N, C-alpha and C positions, 0 to 999 in steps of 0.2 A: 852283343852290342847293338846290332842292327834293329832288333825288336824294341830295345829301350829307346833308341833314337826315333823310331817310327811312332812309338807311344807318346813320347814327350812332344814331338813336333805336331801331333794332332791336337794338343791342348792349347787353348788360348792363354795369353798372359793375363794374370789377375790384375784388376785395377787396384790402385792404392786404397781407395774407399769403395768397396763393392756396394752397389745399391740393392742387391738381392742375393739370396743364397745361390742362385743360378750363376752369378758372376764369380763365385769363389773358384780358385784354381790352384793346383800345386805348383804351377809354372809362374815364377816371379821374375820381374825385370831386375837385373843386376846393375849396380852402380859402384863397383869396387873402387877403392881409393889406393893407389900405389901399384896396381897391377891390372892386367886386362884378362878377360875371359873371351876367348875366340868364339864367334858364332858358329853354329854347326854341331859337330859331334862333341867337342869339348863342353859346350854349354849344356847340351842335352844330358850328357853323363853327369855333369855337376848338378843339374836340376834333380835328377834321379837320386843321386847320393844324398843330397840335402833333404829330400823327402824321406828317405829311409832313415837318416840320422834323426830327423824330427820325430819319427815314430818310435825309434829305439830309445831316445832320451826324453820321452814324454814325461812331464812333471819333474824333471831334474834341473830346470833352470839353465840349460845349456844352449837353448835356441837363440838367445839374445846375442851370443858371441858370433854365431853364424850370420845373423841379421846384420850385425855391425861390420863384420869382415867383408861381406859381399854387397853391402850397401842396399839391402832390400828395404824398400819403403813399405810401411804398413800403417794402419789406423786402428784406433780403439773407439768403439761406439760407447758413448756415455748417455744414459737416459735423459731425454729432453734437452740435449745439448749438441753442439756441432761435434763431429768426430775429432779426436786428437790424432794428428798425423805426425809420424816420425819419419823424417826424410834422411837420405844418405848424408853423413857428415854432421848430423844434428848434435849439438854440444850437450844436449840432455843425456846422450848416450855415453859420455866420457866416464870412464871408470874412476871413481874417486880414490884419492890416496888416503892412507890411514892418517889419523891425527898426529901421531908421533913423527911421521915423515914430514908433514907440513910444519910442525913445530920446530923441526930440525933445519928448516929454511928452504925446502923445496916448495915452489909455488903450487897451489892447488890447481887442478884442471878446471877450466871454465865450465860454467853450467847454464849460461843464458840460452834461451830458446833461439834456434837459428832459422826457424821456418815461419816467422811471423809474416 
């Protein structure tokens, strides 16, 4: 545990929109909604577990659930355009309900952009 803690603490936090490859880091800032992550050992171990999970589930489409759960902000670079930034609590990340559920009367999750 101590070696993991030392390794993670030596890394800088990644900016939401890295300006160069040198700014990329596996250490992300958490903005969880509904619970807290204590600074120190708890956060360091969680950072490590999320990185290992990211590697283990590569190309399986499971990373988005972790991003949403822990409120990790990220951006996508689009050629010749400003980066698209996804912030904690962004309504674009709401998982959509199936059509038959909406037709049965349950209101759909909102989808408007929350970081304008």
